[in-house]
N, C-alpha and C positions, 0 to 999 in steps of 0.2 A: 598253460596257455602258450601258444606259439608266438614267437617274436616275428617281426618282418624278416630278420636275418635268418631264422629257422625256415621260414617259407621260401626265401630265396634259395637256400641250400636245397630244400626238398624239390622245388621246381627244376633246379639244375640237374639233381640226380635223376629225376624222371626223364629229362631230355637225353642224358647220357644213356640211361638204361634202355630207352626206346629207340635210340638212334635218331632222334630229331636234330634239326639244325643247332649247331653250337658255334659256328664260325662266321656265318654270313650275316654281318650286322645290318646291312641295308635290308636284306630279306626279312629279318626279324622285325625291323620298323615297319615294313609293309604288313606283316602279320598282326602286329599291335594295331595298326590303323584299321585293318579289316575287322578285328575283334571289337574295337570301339564302335565301328559302324554297326556291327551285329547288335551290340548292347543298345545303341540308339534306336535301332529298328524295333527291338524288343520292348523298349520303353514307350516309343511312339505308337505301337500297335496294342499296348496294354497286355503283352503276353506274360505268362507266369514264369518264364525263364530268364527274366532280367537279372536276377542275382547270379545265375550260372554264367551269363554273358559278361557280367562285370568281373567275376572271378577269373574268366579267361583273359580279360584285359590286364588284371593284376599279374597273372602268371607270366604273360608275355612281357610285361614291364620289368618284373624282377629278373626274368631271364636276360633281358638286354642289359640290366645292371651287372649281372654276373659276367656276361660276355665281355664287358668293358672294364672289369675290376672295380666296380663301384659298390661300396657297402651302402645299399639303398636305405637301410634303417638309420644309419648314421646321417645320411644326407637329408632324410625326411626330418629327423630330429633338429638338425641345424637349421633347415628352412623353416620349420614351425617356430623355432625361437626368434629368427630373423623377422618373420611375419608378425610376431607378437610385439616387437619393438617398434614396428611401423605405425604411424598415425595417419589418419585420413579426414578429410572434410567432404561435405557433399558439394559437388560441382553445380554449375548452373544447369546442367542437363539432369540433375537428380541422382547422378552416379558418384560413387566415392572417387576421390582424387588423393593420391598419396602426397602428404606434405612433410613427412619426416620419416627417418629410419631408412 
């Protein structure tokens, strides 16, 4: 099974091998946003390519992490642990409100 770290490395290798953007961070954020919009459109229209569009989002995300020297797996693990320590109550509007952590 691949780890997120493996996926990040493989996505980066593909960008290098194919000559895709590896230096323009703002452009990569724009691509990520466009891919998220494509995924939303696939979901909204009930298309069968939602999974592929979500995969594109993930690949642009891990590429952004690599471009910026971020070990995304370590950051996701850290954030999951932080979120697990947080506590919430239901607010007056019925939505969760963080009260601890």
